[in-house]
N, C-alpha and C positions, 0 to 999 in steps of 0.2 A: 545288758546285752547290746551288741552293735545294732541289731535290727530295731530294738526298742528306741534307741537313741535317734536313729534315722526316722523312725515313725513320728517321734515328737517333733523333729525338725520339719518334716513334710507337713504335718498337721498345723504347726505354727505358721508356716509359709502360706498355706491355704487361707488361714484366718486373717493374716495380715493383708493378703491380696484382696480378700473379700471386703474387709473394712476399709481398705484404701480406695477401692474402686467405687464404693457406694455413693459418695458425694459427687464424683465426676460423672457417673452414670445418670444420676438424677439431674445434675446441672446441664449436661450436654444432650440429654435425651437419647443417649446411645442405646439405652435398653430396648428401644423400639426396633433396632436393627438386628437383634439376636434372632437367629433361626434355630429351630428345634429339630432334632433327628431322633427317631425312634428306631431301636435295634432289636432284632430277634434272631437267635441262631444257636450255635453250639461251640464249645471249647474242647479241644483235644490237648490233654496234658501228657507230658513225658516224665516218667519216673516219679509219679506221685502215688505212694502206697502206704498203708498203715499196717503195722505188725501187731499181732495178738498172741498172748500166751496164757495158758491156764494158771490160775493161782495155786493149784494143788499138784499139778502134774506138768513139769517143764517140757515133756515130750509132746504135749498138745499145743501145737502152734498153727497159726493161720495168717494169711495176708490178704488184705483188701486193696485192690489196685483200682485207682480212679483214672479212667482213660477219657471218657466222653462225659460232658456235663452240659445240659441245656442252660442258656443264658438269655436274659433280656435286659434292656437298659434304655437310657436316654442321654443325649448330649446336647449342649448348646454351643453355637458358634457366634462370636462377636467379630464382624469384619472391622478392621482398622484402616486398611488401605485398599482401594479399588482402582486398579489400572487394567492392563490386559489380563492380569491375574489378581486374585484377592488374597491378602495377608490378614490374619486375625488370630484370635485366641479361642480355644475350645476347652470345655470341661464337661464332665459328666459322670455317670455311675452305671455300672453293670452288676447285675446280681445273678449268681448261679447256684444251683443246688443239685445234690445227688444222694440217692439212697442205695444201700447195698447190704446184702446179707451173706454171711459165710458160716460154714460149719467146720469145726475142728474135732478130730477123733484121735485118741491116744494111739501110740505105735503098737502094732501087733493086735489091733482091734480091741484095745482096752476099753474099760467101762466108762471112762471119763469122756464126756462129749460137751463141747461148748458151742452154743448157737449165738451168733453175734449179729446185731443190727446196727448199721452205721448210717449216720446222716451228716453230710458236709454242706455247709453254706459259706459262700464267698461273696464279699462285697468289694468291688473294685472302683475306687474313686480316682479319677485322672484329670490332669490339667496340663495344657501345653499350647504351643503355637501350631497353626495350620496354614496351608496354602491351597487354594483351589483355582480352577480355571474352567471355562466353558469350551467344549468342543462343538463348534457351530451353535445351533439354537436348541438342540434337543439332548445334549449330554453334558455332564459336569464331572470332573475328576478332582480328587483332593488327596492330600497327604497330611499327616499330623504326628507329633511325637512329643514326649515329655515325661515327667515323673508321675508316679501313681502311689496310692496308699491302699493296700489290700487288707481287709479285715475278714478273718475266717473263724467259723465256729464248727467244732467237730463234736458230735454227740454219739456215744456208744452205749448200747444196752447189751449185756451178755447174760445168758442163762447157762450156768455150768452144772451139768447133771453128773453128780458123783456116783449116785446109785439111784435105784427106783424111788427111794424115799427121801433122798437128799438133793436139793438144788440150791446153788448159790447164785443170787442175782446181783448184778452191779450196774449202776448207771453212772457214766462219766461224761463230763462236758469240759471241753478245752476251747478257750477263745484267745486268739493271738492276732497280731497285726504286723505288717512289714512293709517297708518302702521298696520301690522298684522303678522300672521304666517301661514304657510302652511305645509302640509305633504302629501306625495304621495307614492304609490307603484304600481308596474305593472309587467306584464310578456309579453315577446315578443318571437315570433317564427321565426326561420331563414329560408329564401328561398334559393334556389340553387345558386342564384346570389350573396349571402352574405348579402343581406338586411334583415331587421327585420320588422315584423308587429305584433301588439298585442293590449292589453287593459291596461288602466291605471285608477286607482281610486285616486282621489285627494280631499282633504278637506282643507278648509281655514276659517279664521276668521279675521275680521278687523272692524274698526269703521268709519262710514261716516256720515257727518252732513249736509244733504241736507236741503234746506229751507222748503220743503214741508213735512218734517218729524217733528213730535212733539218734538223730542229730538234726540241727537246723537244716531244713530242706530248701534246695533251690526249686522254686515252683515256676515252671516254664509252660507256656500255653500258646496255642495257635487257634484263633477264632475265625469262623466264617459266619458273617452276619448279613441278614436281609435288612435293608434300611428303608425308611420312609421319611421324607422331609416335606412338610407343608410349604406351599410356595408364597405365602403372604409377604414375608420379609426378604427371602432369598432372591425373589424375582426383581427386586429393586435394582439389581446390578446386572441385569441382562444388557447385552450390547449387540 
């Protein structure tokens, strides 16, 4: 599949970059300049839903729609050029999860009922350039964009009640990955101890081919994140 091919390309690129940077980071001591940002918030998805159908009665159908998902993560920024603004590279990971339950009943109040529990887990690995600048002494703005690799796992447990004495239970797990792109921007405000806290808006798009989707789905999301950045390294570049 195209998404699998691109996933391998992105994964290989990440590995090559990591291996290629290791000697230079150790030799130039640039690793000490990396600043860490912790993120916590939520993702709003558009058109992400899973279809379900009874194995014995085609009229019993249900749909689980994922709209909001809590997310947490961490990113690291490596400044490469510090002038009036800072240019560098960033990379990180975001993890989101969501549980949902639906019930499907046969048409006309039939006896077949299906109870479905869904669990969706998404891991978003991203890497790209960023630019930041200070607004006076108390605020910092930044933008970043680049490729991402998203890994998803979808677990479904269904209990299909055919009659009072007959129940069919199924457990399914689907794990997929897909390459995509992201972009984000944010603002942070400085505390007296040198750390920063602020808000980040992030958007992304990728393709995932879960078994319960009719076709390969465009997964698009908009994230609102609260961020916290310790000030030990980032404050080296105050001016």
